[in-house]
N, C-alpha and C positions, 0 to 999 in steps of 0.2 A: 479208383484202388491202386496204390502203387504193388504193380506186378512185377518187379525188376527183381532176375535173379541172377546174383554174381557166382559163378562156378571157377573155383582156384585150383588148380592140378596141374602138375607139370608134363603130363601124358598128352599129348597133344591127340592121340586117338580117342581116349577118355573123354575128354574135353566136347571131340566132334561126336560121339556117341551120346553124352547127356543133351548135347546142344538139339541134337534131332529127337530126342526123345522125348522134352520137356516143353520145345518149341511153341509147341499147340495151346499150352496152358500159361507161359509167363514169356517174359523179354529176358532175354539170353545176355547176360555180359558172360567176357570169358575173361581168365588172369591165369599166368603162368609160371608165376612168384611174387614172393613177400611186396616188392615195391611194384607191379605192377597192378595187384591187388590194392594196393592203398592208394592207389594215384586213380582208379577205377571207383571205388568207393567214394572217394573224396568227390568226383564230378557227375555221378552218375546216382548215386544215394538209394543204391540197392534196399527193399526191405529185408530180403534175406540172401545168407551167403552159403553154400555148400564149398566146405574146404578140405581138401587132403591135408593132412599133418608133417607129409613128407614133402617139403619143399626145397630147390636147390637153394641155395649151395652144398647143403646135406639132404639128400632125399632120401637117406636110411636112417633119419634121425628127424623126432620129431619138435625139435629144439627152434627150426625156422617157423613151423607153422602154429607153435604156442606163441611166438613172438609177432606174427602177425594177428594172430589171435587179439593180444592185448593191444597191439594198436590201433585196431577198427572197434574193437570195444570203447577204446579211449575217447574214437571219433563219434560214436554213437552209441551210449548204453542200452538204448532200446530196441539196437538194432539184433536180428535173430542169425545167429552163426550155429550151424550143422556141421560138425567134424567127420570127417570119415580116417578110419582107422584100421589099420591089418588086427589082427586077435592077438597077435602078441602084444599090443599096443593098447589093449584095452584099457589098463590101470591110468594111460597116459590120458587115454580119450576121458573119463572118469575126473581125471584132474581139469581136463578142458571145462568138461561142465561146470566143474568146483570156481573156477575162474569167470565163468561167463557165458558159455556155450549154453546154447537152447538145448540141446541133444545131441547125439552119436551115433554113427553107423559103421559097420563092421564090414571089411574087406570080405566076399565081393559081396555090392551092394544090391540086394534086389531091387529092381525097379520097382515094382507095386508099393513095396515098403516104402521106398523113398518119395512116391507119389503121394501115400497117404499124408507121411511125414510132412512134405511141404505146403499139404493142401491145408493141414491142422496148422503150420506156421504161417503159413500167410493170413487164414482165418482170423487166428489171435492177435496177429500184426494189425489188421483192419479192425479191431475191437480196440484195439489199445489205441490207435489211432481217432477213433469215432469219439473216446473215451476225453482223451487230451481236447479235442475239439468243443466237446461241449463242458470242460471245465474251464477253458477260455471265455465260453460264452458267457459261463456262469459269473465270469469275474466283474461284469458291467456289472453297473449300480443299479439298482431295484428302483422304480419311482412309488414311494412311499407304501411297499413292499410289495409292489405290484409287478411283474415279469415282462416282457415284451419287445420284442425289436422288429414285429409285424409293423407295416404299415398303417394298419387300424388301429393297434393299439398306441401308437405313436400320436395319430392323429386324436385320439382320448386321451392322451395324456395333454396335450398341445391345449386342447379345452379346458383342462382340469386347470392346469396354470392361469388361463384370461378369469375364469370363472370364480378364482379363489380369492381373485384384490377386490370382489366385491361379496354384497349381502342377497341378491337376488336370487329367487327361488328357483331350483334347477331342477328338472325333469330326468331320471336316468330311465332309458328304455334298455330294454334287452331280456333276453331266453333266461330261465333259469340256470342258474350255475355259473353265470358270466361274471360275477364278481362286481353288482350294483352295489353292496354294502362296500366294498374294500373303495369303490371308487368315491361314493360318498364321505366316507372316511379321509381318504385322501384330501378333497377339496378342503374340509375341516381342520387339517393338519395343516396345511399350504395358506389358511385364512388369519385375519387378525383374531379369530375367536379361539384359535388353538387353546389357548389354555383355560378355557370354559370346557362345560363338559359337550359329550357327544354322547346326545341319546338315541337308537335305533328302538323302532317298534315295528312287529308285524302287525299288520291290519288284519290280515287274513286269519292271524292264530289266537285271536280275543273275538269272543260271542260278540253280537252287535249289540246284544244289554249292558255290557261291560265295557264297552269302546270309549264310550262317550267319558265313563269317568278314569277312564285309566288316560284319557288324552287332557280332558280340563279337569280333574281333578273333583272334589266333594266336601262339603260342608256335614258336621257331625250332625248326623239324624236325618240325611235328605232322603234315606229309602232304608229298607230294612238290611240291618248288617252294615250300616256307616255308623260306628260305633265313635270314630274318632274324625276331625279334618285330616283329609289328604290330599297332598299336592299332585296334578297329575303330569303327564312327562314333558306337556309344553312349558308347565311353570319350571320344571326340574331341569329342563334346557335352556333357562336362561342365560345370558351371556355367552352361549356355545351354540351348537348347531342339534334341530330334532331332524332326526331321517324317519320318514314314513314310509316302510318297505310296504308295497302291495297296495298302493294308496287306491286303485280300481276296486277295492272290497269294501269301502268305507261307505255304508248305507247313506241314502240323499239327505237321511234329515239332519245327520251328524254334516254332512259337506256343505249346507249354509251355514253350521255354526264354526266349520273352521274356514269356510271364505271370509267370512266378517271378522275371525281373528287376523288374516291376511292383509284385510284392509286396512284395518285398524292398528293392528298389534296390542288389541285389549282382550282379556279374558274374564269370564264370570263360573265358579265353580258350580258343579251341580247343586242345587238346592241353595245356593247361595244370589244374595241382591246386588251386590255391589260387583261394579268390574274394576280391573287394573291392568297397568300397563305391564307388557313383557317382550324384552328384548331379546327375541328368539328367532333364528334363521332356520329355516325351513325347508330340505330336501327331501324329495320324493324320490320312489321308484315304482317300475309295473314292470310285468312281463305280457300282460294281454292293452289289446288295441281298445284305448282308450277312446277315439275318434269313433269307434264302434259301439262302444258305450253311451258314447254323446246322442250317436244316432237313435239307438234303442230305446234312451231316453232313462237310464240308470247312471249316466255321471253327467254333472251338471259343465254344461260349454263355458260359463264365466268363470270356477273353480279350474278347468284344466288350462285356461291361459292364465289365472294366477298364477296356478302350480308351472306352468312349462315358458316361462319367461326364456329359460334355455334350455336348450333338449340334449341329451347327450347319449349317443348309441352306443350299448358296449355289445363288440362284434361275438358272435358265436365262434367256440374255438376251431370248426372247421373250415371258419374263415381267416383264420391266424396260422397258416402253414407254417412259419417257422418257430413259429413259438409253441409247437406241441410238445416236441420233443426237450425244448429247455425246460419248459413245466415240469415235463416226467423225470427229468434229470435232479431238477431243484427238490421235486417231492422225495425222490429214492435218495439222494442223501440227507433229507432231514428225518426219515422216517428210519434211516441206517442206522441214522447218530443217536436216535432216541431209544432203539430197542435194547444193545444193541448188535448190529451188523455188520464189521468191517465190510469194505472192499466189494460192496455188491455190484453188478450192473447189469444191462439188460443184454440178450444174445440178439443176434442178427432177427431172427425169425419175430420176437418182441418189436425192437424198433420197426417193422416192418408193420407189424400188426396195429402197434400205437398210431402209425402216421396213417395208415389205411381207415382206422375206424371214422365214424361220424362223431364221436361223442354228443348223441343227443342230451346228457347231462351236463355237458361243457367242463369246467373247469373243477367245478364239485365234483364229478364222476371221475375224469382224470384221478383226482387225489386221492378219491377213497380207493379208486383201481391199483393203484400204486401201494397205498397203506396195507391192503392186501396181500399184495404181492408180497412184498417185502415179509411180513407174516410167514406166509404161507412156503416162500421159498428155502428149500434146503442144500441147493448148491450154492456157488460162487456167483453165478448167471441166473436173472428173472428169466423165464419164459412165458411162452404164450399161455401154456397151463396156469403156471401162478397168475397171470394176470386176470385170467379168465375170458382171454381174448383169443380169436384164430380168425383166416379171413372170410371165414361164411360169415360169419357174426358180425367182424368188423365192419361189412359193407353195409349192416343193418338194413337190410330189405330182403322182403319176405312176401310181395307181391311185386307183377309185373308193373301195376301203376307204380308202387316206390322207386322201381329198378328206373323208371323213364324219367320222373320227376327229380331223381338222385344225378341221373346224367344231364336231364335240362339244365338243373342247376348248377352245378359243376363248371358245363360249357359257359354260360352265362357270367359267372362270376371271373372267371379265365378271362373274358374278354373285356369285359368291365376293369380287371386290373392291369390288362395289355395296353390298353389305351385309358389308363388311368381317368375312368369314370366316363370318360367321354360316351355318351349316348347315339350317335349319330354313329361315330366311327365303330361302336361295338356293334351296332346293329346290323352295319355294315359287312362286320366282319362273320357276322353271326348268319348273313343271308336272309334278314327279315327286315321290317319297318321298325320304327321308331315306336308306332301305337302297339303294334304287336310284342314288342321288345317287352314297355311299359305294364302291358296286359300280364305278361309271363313271369315280368318281377312280383307283381304285386299276387298273382296266384302261388307263386315261391316262396313268397315271403323274403322277399329280399330288397333292401334297403334301397330307396333312390339315391344316387351320390347328389 
């Protein structure tokens, strides 16, 4: 944060008093006239200027002060200038505010009033600076609709670029809300099939008795209620991409039929006798541990290896440190435009709460949280109350066990990032052995590099 405060006054005693009174909170810069004020402002770029309007060579007139005000604002329109005036110059002070000054104080200046005004002024300056930085970040191009500057997301983007040039099956892993379907759409959009259909289906949202018909279609009269022939999702996606979300929920009997399609690219509708060729690429996703499913006998090992020719791991939001606020600001801009509520911004406490929350629902939770806040907000700034967050709930820890696990997870992830995923170096840094670190990572469900 820029804490530089420029005090412009021709009275050396006043300058000294101000310096001693404010030096504890701010980096004080001093100037006695317009020329020295402009020179100091150019070189030091203070965030706030406290300026007397009566400056030499005309200390009894506001002319020189108003001229200095105009020049300073010409150098930086976002600078915060507070003018000081005598009681008889109140109209002139108001004129200065109209010309761009942030506020004014009447002589004699009350120190407590000045400190309060400066605190507010620097706070607004910081908010504006954070907003400008966020706007600059948002200028970066999205990757097929996805935002992410963090190393984990850049790795995802790199994997998508590579697999998009082939037709191999891809298994996308990740917690709920991490953007698995968006990654699948990105692969489709960058592939040679982009002009074909992208057909998504959530396997957990369809009853087992209907899932086979939904995927493979059915012939007229094949079962009660089958009044007409109907194409399945696999057939509908011909020439394009079929996205099977929550693939771990497919029953074993249907897994056999799906495996046959993946091997031969041929299907038969339910109740049909003829098989026919289908040119469909399959991308799957799950938030479940399919290897545990294989061990338990609920998921076929041969199907897993057919689906997981390439695996892409979508990182949880808590591991995308620099992306959280970037995404929050993007959602804020979108929803504020839709309602519309122009000029909304997060206040400082809201920013801290957003960054400290663990986001168990990941990007989907963040999106819903910001949408609700935009609707509920009554002022210009979104608060922790609007977001439904505070520092107690942001930690998302309600037992000693959860607190310990959260701390362990944070230390391990920090060490892995520091050493670019090198296990030996990270283990040494943490003071544990390699096997112990691997065991802790598995327990805390931290992906191995």
